[in-house]
C-alpha positions as CSV (number, residue, x, y, z in Angstrom):
1,M,0.1,-0.1,-0.1
2,T,1.2,3.4,-0.7
3,I,0.2,6.7,0.9
4,A,0.1,9.3,-2.0
5,I,0.7,12.9,-1.4
6,Y,-1.9,14.9,-3.4
7,D,-1.1,18.1,-5.1
8,R,-4.2,20.1,-4.8
9,F,-2.9,22.8,-7.3
10,S,-2.2,20.2,-10.1
11,G,-4.8,17.8,-9.3
12,H,-2.3,14.7,-9.1
13,S,-0.5,12.7,-6.8
14,R,3.2,13.6,-7.3
15,C,4.9,11.9,-4.5
16,A,4.1,8.5,-2.6
17,I,5.3,7.1,0.6
18,P,5.5,3.2,0.2
19,V,3.9,1.4,3.2
20,G,4.6,-2.3,2.5
21,L,1.6,-4.7,2.2
22,S,4.0,-7.4,3.1
23,D,4.8,-5.6,6.3
24,M,1.0,-5.2,7.4
25,K,-0.4,-7.5,10.2
26,M,-3.1,-10.0,9.3
27,S,-5.4,-11.7,11.7
28,I,-7.4,-14.7,11.2
29,Y,-10.4,-15.3,13.8
30,V,-11.9,-18.4,14.9
31,H,-14.5,-19.2,17.5
32,K,-12.3,-20.3,20.4
33,N,-14.8,-22.9,21.9
34,S,-15.0,-24.6,18.4
35,F,-11.3,-24.5,17.6
36,D,-10.8,-26.1,21.2
37,S,-13.1,-28.8,20.3
38,W,-11.4,-29.9,17.4
39,P,-8.9,-32.9,17.5
40,A,-5.3,-31.9,18.2
41,E,-4.1,-33.0,14.8
42,V,-7.0,-30.7,13.2
43,Q,-5.9,-27.8,15.3
44,Q,-2.3,-28.4,14.3
45,A,-3.2,-28.7,10.5
46,T,-5.1,-25.5,10.8
47,R,-2.4,-23.5,12.5
48,E,0.1,-24.9,9.8
49,A,-2.5,-24.0,7.0
50,V,-2.7,-20.5,8.2
51,R,0.9,-20.2,8.5
52,Q,1.3,-21.0,5.0
53,A,-1.6,-18.9,3.8
54,V,0.1,-16.0,5.3
55,T,3.3,-16.7,3.8
56,V,1.6,-16.8,0.4
57,Q,-0.4,-13.8,1.0
58,R,2.9,-11.7,2.2
59,N,4.9,-13.1,-1.0
60,L,1.8,-12.1,-3.4
61,A,1.6,-8.7,-1.8
62,A,5.2,-7.8,-2.0
63,E,5.0,-9.0,-6.0
64,T,1.8,-6.8,-6.5
65,E,3.5,-4.0,-4.4
66,N,6.6,-4.1,-6.7
67,A,4.7,-4.3,-10.1
68,L,2.5,-1.5,-8.8
69,R,5.3,0.7,-7.7
70,A,7.3,0.2,-11.0
71,K,4.2,1.4,-13.0
72,L,3.6,4.3,-10.8
73,E,7.3,5.1,-11.4
74,R,7.0,4.9,-15.1
75,D,4.0,7.3,-14.7
76,G,6.2,9.8,-13.0
77,I,5.2,9.2,-9.6
78,A,8.3,9.8,-7.1
79,F,8.6,7.6,-4.0
80,V,9.9,8.5,-0.7
81,D,11.3,5.5,1.1
82,L,11.5,6.2,4.7
83,T,14.4,5.3,7.0
84,A,14.3,3.1,9.9
85,A,14.4,6.5,12.0
86,E,11.5,7.8,10.0
87,R,9.5,4.7,10.4
88,S,10.2,4.8,14.1
89,A,8.9,8.4,14.2
90,F,5.8,7.4,12.4
91,R,5.3,4.6,14.9
92,E,5.7,7.2,17.8
93,A,3.3,9.6,16.1
94,V,0.6,6.9,15.9
95,Q,0.7,6.1,19.5
96,P,-2.1,8.4,20.3
97,V,-4.3,6.5,17.8
98,L,-3.3,3.2,19.6
99,R,-4.1,4.5,22.8
100,D,-7.4,5.5,21.9
101,A,-8.0,2.2,20.2
102,R,-6.9,0.4,23.6
103,K,-9.4,2.5,25.5
104,R,-12.4,1.4,23.1
105,L,-11.2,-2.2,22.3
106,G,-9.0,-3.2,25.1
107,N,-5.5,-4.5,25.2
108,T,-6.4,-8.2,24.1
109,I,-7.5,-7.6,20.7
110,L,-4.6,-5.3,19.9
111,A,-2.2,-7.8,21.4
112,M,-3.6,-10.5,19.1
113,A,-3.4,-8.4,16.2
114,A,0.3,-7.5,17.0
115,S,1.2,-11.2,17.4
116,T,0.2,-12.2,13.9
């Protein structure tokens, strides 16, 4: 995914900041009581299938992102690749949003999302 900087004077996006789809977290939910009632081998097979699906999804996302970026660059869009320090500053800047989410949703669901 890319965050485009829109130029309101020209009406076009001229600069973009890539936010890697392959870096994004993905969550898969299942009813706990149902999952716990499955035989151990089914639970393990499900966990492994999810791990494989996540790997495939991330690889496809990276391929798609690379192809889209190349097309956008051919179309004249300039990308700003953030340094580790800039990404860190961004993470710090969104902490108020996360604090608000924790108040509304609780720590459990955010911890589950962070662990995937």
